[in-house]
C-alpha positions in Angstrom: 0.0 0.0 0.0 1.3 3.4 -0.8 2.9 5.3 2.1 0.6 8.3 1.5 -2.5 6.2 1.9 -1.2 4.6 5.1 -0.4 8.0 6.6 -3.8 9.2 5.6 -5.5 6.3 7.3 -3.4 6.7 10.4 -4.4 10.4 10.6 -8.0 9.6 10.5 -7.7 7.0 13.3 -5.7 9.6 15.4 -8.4 12.2 14.8 -11.1 9.8 15.8 -9.2 8.7 18.9 -8.5 12.3 19.8 -12.2 13.2 19.4 -13.5 10.4 21.7 -12.7 12.1 25.1 -14.7 15.2 24.0 -17.7 13.2 23.1 -17.5 11.3 26.3 -17.2 14.5 28.3 -20.3 15.9 26.5 -22.2 12.6 27.1 -21.2 12.7 30.7 -22.3 16.3 31.1 -25.6 15.5 29.4 -26.1 12.5 31.7 -25.3 14.6 34.7 -27.8 17.2 33.6 -30.4 14.5 33.1 -29.7 13.1 36.5 -30.0 16.5 38.2 -33.3 17.2 36.4 -34.6 13.8 37.6 -33.5 14.5 41.1 -35.1 17.9 41.0 -38.3 16.5 39.7 -38.3 13.8 42.4 -37.7 16.4 45.1 -40.4 18.6 43.8 -42.8 15.6 43.7 -41.9 14.7 47.3 -42.5 18.3 48.3 -45.9 18.3 46.6 -46.9 15.0 48.2 -45.6 16.2 51.6 -47.6 19.4 51.3 -50.6 17.5 50.3 -50.3 15.1 53.3 -49.9 18.1 55.7 -52.9 19.8 54.1 -55.0 16.7 54.3 -54.0 16.1 58.0 -54.8 19.7 58.8 -58.2 19.3 57.0 -58.9 15.9 58.7 -58.0 17.3 62.1 -60.9 19.7 61.8 -63.4 17.1 60.7 -65.1 14.0 62.1 -66.8 11.3 60.0 -69.8 9.3 61.4 -70.9 6.0 60.0 -73.7 3.7 61.4 -74.2 0.0 61.1 -77.1 -2.4 61.9 -76.7 -6.1 62.4 -80.1 -7.2 60.9 -80.6 -4.7 58.2 -79.1 -1.6 56.4 -78.9 1.5 58.5 -82.1 3.6 58.1 -82.3 7.3 57.5 -81.3 9.1 60.7 -81.8 12.5 62.3 -78.6 13.7 64.1 -78.7 16.4 66.7 -75.4 17.9 68.0 -75.0 19.2 71.5 -72.0 20.8 73.4 -69.9 18.2 75.2 -69.1 20.4 78.1 -71.3 21.1 81.1 -71.4 24.8 82.2 -73.2 26.5 85.0 -74.6 29.2 82.6 -76.2 26.7 80.2 -79.6 25.0 80.5 -79.8 21.3 81.2 -80.5 19.4 79.1 -78.3 21.6 76.8 -79.6 23.4 73.8 -78.7 21.9 70.4 -75.9 23.3 68.2 -77.1 21.9 64.9 -79.4 19.3 63.3 -78.5 17.2 60.3 -80.3 14.6 58.2 -78.4 11.4 57.2 -79.7 9.3 54.3 -80.1 5.5 54.7 -76.8 3.7 54.7 -74.8 6.9 54.3 -71.8 8.3 56.1 -71.2 12.0 56.6 -68.3 14.3 57.6 -68.9 17.2 59.9 -66.8 20.3 60.7 -66.7 22.9 63.5 -70.1 24.3 62.8 -71.6 21.1 64.2 -68.7 19.9 66.4 -66.9 22.7 68.2 -63.8 20.6 69.1 -66.1 18.1 71.0 -69.8 17.3 70.9 -72.5 14.8 71.9 -74.5 13.5 68.9 -78.0 12.2 69.5 -79.4 9.9 66.7 -82.8 8.3 66.1 -84.6 6.8 63.1 -87.3 4.3 62.1 -87.0 0.9 63.8 -83.9 1.8 65.9 -83.5 3.0 69.5 -82.5 6.6 70.1 -78.9 6.8 71.3 -76.0 9.1 71.7 -72.2 9.2 71.0 -69.4 11.5 72.1 -67.3 12.7 69.2 -64.2 15.0 68.7 -62.7 16.7 65.7 -59.9 14.7 64.1 -60.9 11.4 65.9 -63.6 9.7 63.8 -65.2 6.8 65.8 -65.7 3.3 64.4 -69.1 2.6 62.9 -71.8 3.2 65.5 -74.0 0.1 66.2 -77.7 0.7 65.9 -80.0 -1.5 68.0 -83.8 -2.1 68.0 -85.9 0.3 70.1 -87.1 -0.8 73.5 -89.3 0.7 76.2 -88.1 1.7 79.7 -90.5 1.5 82.6 -90.5 3.1 86.0 -92.5 4.4 88.9 -92.3 7.7 90.7 -93.2 7.5 94.4 -93.1 9.6 97.5 -92.4 7.9 100.9 -95.1 8.3 103.5 -93.4 8.5 106.9 -94.8 8.3 110.4 -93.3 8.6 113.9 -92.9 5.2 115.5 -90.0 5.6 118.0 -88.3 7.4 115.1 -89.4 8.3 111.6 -90.3 5.2 109.5 -91.5 4.8 106.0 -94.9 3.2 106.1 -95.8 3.3 102.4 -94.9 4.6 99.0 -97.5 6.9 97.5 -97.6 7.3 93.7 -96.7 10.7 92.3 -99.0 11.7 89.5 -97.9 13.9 86.6 -94.2 13.6 87.2 -92.0 14.2 84.2 -89.4 11.5 83.6 -86.5 12.2 81.2 -84.0 9.6 80.0 -80.6 11.3 79.9 -77.7 10.0 77.7 -74.4 10.8 79.4 -75.6 11.0 83.1 -77.3 13.9 84.8 -75.4 16.4 82.7 -76.3 14.6 79.5 -78.7 15.0 76.6 -82.4 14.0 76.5 -83.2 10.8 74.7 -86.8 10.5 75.6 -89.5 11.6 78.1 -92.8 10.5 79.6 -95.3 11.5 82.3 -96.3 9.3 85.2 -100.0 8.1 85.4 -102.3 7.7 88.3 -100.3 4.8 89.7 -97.0 6.8 89.3 -95.9 4.6 86.4 -94.3 5.8 83.2 -93.0 4.3 79.9 -90.3 5.9 77.8 -90.5 4.4 74.3 -88.0 4.1 71.4 -84.6 4.1 73.1 -81.5 2.0 73.0 -81.3 0.7 76.5 -78.1 -1.2 75.9 -76.0 2.0 76.0 -73.8 2.8 78.9 -74.2 6.1 80.7 -78.0 6.2 80.9 -79.8 8.0 83.7 -83.3 9.2 84.7 -84.2 12.7 85.7 -87.5 13.1 87.4 -89.2 16.4 88.0 -92.5 16.9 89.8 -94.0 20.1 91.3 -93.4 20.4 95.0 -90.7 17.7 95.1 -86.9 17.9 94.8 -85.6 17.2 91.3 -84.1 13.6 91.4 -81.6 11.8 89.3 -81.4 8.0 89.3 -79.3 5.4 87.5 -81.2 3.0 85.3 -82.1 -0.3 87.0 -81.1 -3.5 85.2 -81.8 -7.1 85.8 -79.3 -9.9 86.3 -79.1 -10.4 82.5 -78.5 -6.7 81.9 -81.9 -6.0 80.5 -83.8 -2.9 81.8 -85.9 -3.4 84.9 -88.6 -1.2 86.4 -86.8 1.7 88.0 -88.4 3.1 91.2 -87.6 6.8 91.8 -88.5 8.1 95.2 -89.0 11.8 95.6 -88.8 14.0 98.7 -90.7 17.2 99.4 -88.9 20.3 98.0 -89.1 24.0 98.2 -89.8 26.9 95.8 -88.2 30.3 95.5 -89.5 33.4 93.8 -87.9 36.4 92.2 -87.9 39.0 89.5 -85.5 40.0 86.7 -85.3 43.8 86.3 -84.3 44.5 82.8 -83.6 47.7 80.7 -86.5 49.3 78.8 -87.3 47.4 75.6 -85.7 44.1 76.7 -88.0 41.1 77.1 -86.9 39.0 80.1 -89.0 36.0 79.0 -86.3 35.2 76.4 -84.0 34.2 79.3 -83.8 31.2 81.6 -83.1 31.5 85.4 -80.8 28.7 86.5 -80.0 27.5 90.0 -76.2 27.2 89.8 -75.0 23.7 90.9 -78.4 22.2 90.5 -78.7 21.0 86.8 -82.3 20.9 85.6 -83.6 23.4 88.2 -84.5 26.3 86.0 -87.4 28.7 85.2 -88.5 31.0 82.4 -89.4 34.5 83.6 -92.8 36.0 82.6 -92.8 39.2 80.4 -92.8 41.3 83.6 -89.7 39.5 84.8 -91.3 37.5 87.6 -90.3 33.8 88.0 -90.7 30.8 90.4 -88.0 28.2 90.9 -89.5 24.8 91.8 -87.9 21.4 92.7 -85.3 22.9 95.1 -84.0 21.1 98.1 -85.7 22.4 101.3 -82.8 24.4 102.6 -81.1 25.3 99.3 -80.2 29.0 98.6 -78.5 28.6 95.3 -76.8 31.4 93.3 -78.9 32.4 90.3 -77.5 32.6 86.8 -79.2 33.8 83.6 -78.9 31.9 80.4 -79.5 33.6 77.1 -78.1 37.0 78.0 -76.8 39.0 75.0 -73.1 39.9 75.2 -74.0 43.5 76.1 -75.7 42.7 79.4 -74.6 41.3 82.7 -75.9 41.0 86.3 -74.5 41.1 89.8 -74.5 37.9 91.9 -77.9 37.0 93.3 -79.2 34.2 95.5 -82.6 32.6 95.9 -83.3 32.8 99.6 -86.2 31.5 101.6 -87.4 34.6 103.3 -87.4 37.1 100.5 -87.9 37.2 96.7 -84.7 37.4 94.7 -83.9 40.3 92.4 -81.7 40.0 89.4 -80.8 43.4 87.9 -79.5 43.6 84.4 -77.0 46.3 83.5 -74.6 47.2 80.6 -71.7 44.9 80.5 -68.0 45.2 79.5 -65.8 42.9 77.4 -62.1 41.9 77.6 -59.9 40.7 74.7 -56.3 39.6 75.0 -53.8 36.8 74.9 -52.3 34.3 77.3 -48.5 34.3 77.2 -45.8 32.2 78.7 -43.5 33.9 81.2 -40.6 31.8 79.9 -40.5 32.9 76.2 -43.5 35.1 75.7 -45.1 32.7 73.3 -48.9 32.3 73.2 -50.4 29.4 75.0 -53.2 27.7 73.0 -56.1 26.1 75.0 -55.5 28.1 78.2 -58.6 28.7 80.3 -59.5 32.3 81.1 -62.1 33.6 83.5 -63.2 36.5 85.7 -64.4 35.9 89.3 -66.4 32.7 89.5 -67.9 32.9 86.0 -67.4 30.1 83.6 -64.1 30.0 81.8 -63.4 30.4 78.1 -60.6 28.6 76.2 -58.0 30.5 74.3 -57.6 29.7 70.6 -54.5 28.4 68.8 -52.9 31.9 69.0 -53.6 32.2 72.8 -56.3 34.8 72.1 -59.5 35.0 74.2 -62.6 37.2 74.6 -64.7 37.5 77.8 -68.2 39.0 77.4 -70.9 39.8 79.9 -68.4 41.1 82.5 -69.5 43.5 85.2 -67.7 46.8 84.9 -65.2 47.9 87.6 -61.8 46.7 88.8 -61.5 43.0 88.0 -58.8 40.4 87.8 -58.6 38.3 84.7 -57.2 34.9 85.6 -55.7 32.1 83.3 -54.7 28.5 83.7 -52.7 26.4 81.3 -51.8 22.7 81.6 -48.1 22.8 81.0 -45.4 20.1 80.3 -45.1 17.1 82.5 -43.4 17.6 85.8 -42.5 14.5 87.8 -44.9 12.3 85.9 -47.8 14.7 86.2 -49.1 17.7 84.3 -47.9 20.9 85.7 -50.5 23.7 85.9 -49.5 27.2 85.0 -51.4 30.2 86.5 -51.4 33.9 85.9 -53.6 37.0 86.3 -53.9 40.6 85.1 -55.7 43.4 87.0 -57.8 45.6 84.7 -60.4 48.3 85.0 -63.6 47.9 82.9 -66.1 50.5 81.7 -69.7 49.6 81.0 -70.4 49.3 77.3 -66.7 49.2 76.3 -64.3 46.4 75.1 -60.9 46.5 76.7 -58.4 45.0 74.1 -54.8 43.8 74.1 -54.8 42.5 77.6 -51.9 40.2 78.2 -52.1 37.5 80.9 -48.7 36.1 81.8 -48.7 32.6 83.3 -45.9 30.9 85.1 -45.3 27.4 86.5 -46.8 27.1 89.9 
């Protein structure tokens, strides 16, 4: 082969061999770029999925889903009534409903804070099943609620007849006619599941309830007798038995609500603090009569249904004089509960004035107190802090403020510390 041809071919080979590292470098850079883009896409996808999970958990923590099941048939259409799951001395008993919802046959439903403010008691009833109740909380959906057939609960209301025979002795049990018997779900502070009125023999029958539930109790009210609470009687096999509720003679107290011109006091309820169920609705002139009180009771009186702009001074129902409850313009307080350690807001702290019911601070530690009497008052707060020696430590604090009628005092800071 000619030398020129050989040299030419060698040159081509050399050029190709010299060009290979460049191509490899370009391929390497291209592969690295592709890998970086893939990693970036994977990280972005992870971020999107993580954000979606966080958003879903936040959404789910503010919801509760209810499902119902029946052993012998599909779940029927139900009426659900939501009640507050917290007894307060300024609320009627049984409590007033928060919301009512209709649930189609066999359906499940998800509810938010408009029906379940953190926690609630849900009463349910429908065709062919016994009325029942369940406690629920946002972010904690319960397992399917078992529906059972409706049954009837029977009882008698009696009054002991006593005579002196070397000491007071019960000689007989006289029937109490016209007594109102309420079946309460959740004990004496619970919700009403059914009611009936006693007949001439003192007997009553409450129909259409689920008697297999725990936490059932009877509340019996009759004019001239002390309001009574009794646990449900059950036989040896756990089935409901006739519950005999004895009543003792009680007392009544009278009084009047003095209200500003133009305000209708009949929109209110007068409550005997510490005696759930003892309450009365004033007449349009403000007069009221509290019945079913223990003979020597002189309870503090509280008004339910007051607008935020009105308050009243403490008043008691005493035996020797009518009580007077005077309404007057109220003040309000807004502020935050803060930690003394770092100044951060304390979510869920309890805040109150005097011996009024407490309110709970929100997630930012903010609170608002309404219906506060004007003058020099002390705003108190309590927060359950971190564990200390295997128990929850309670933090306390207070702030002294001066309130003016008709005004809202804002930006009040209550500093709490470990006590």
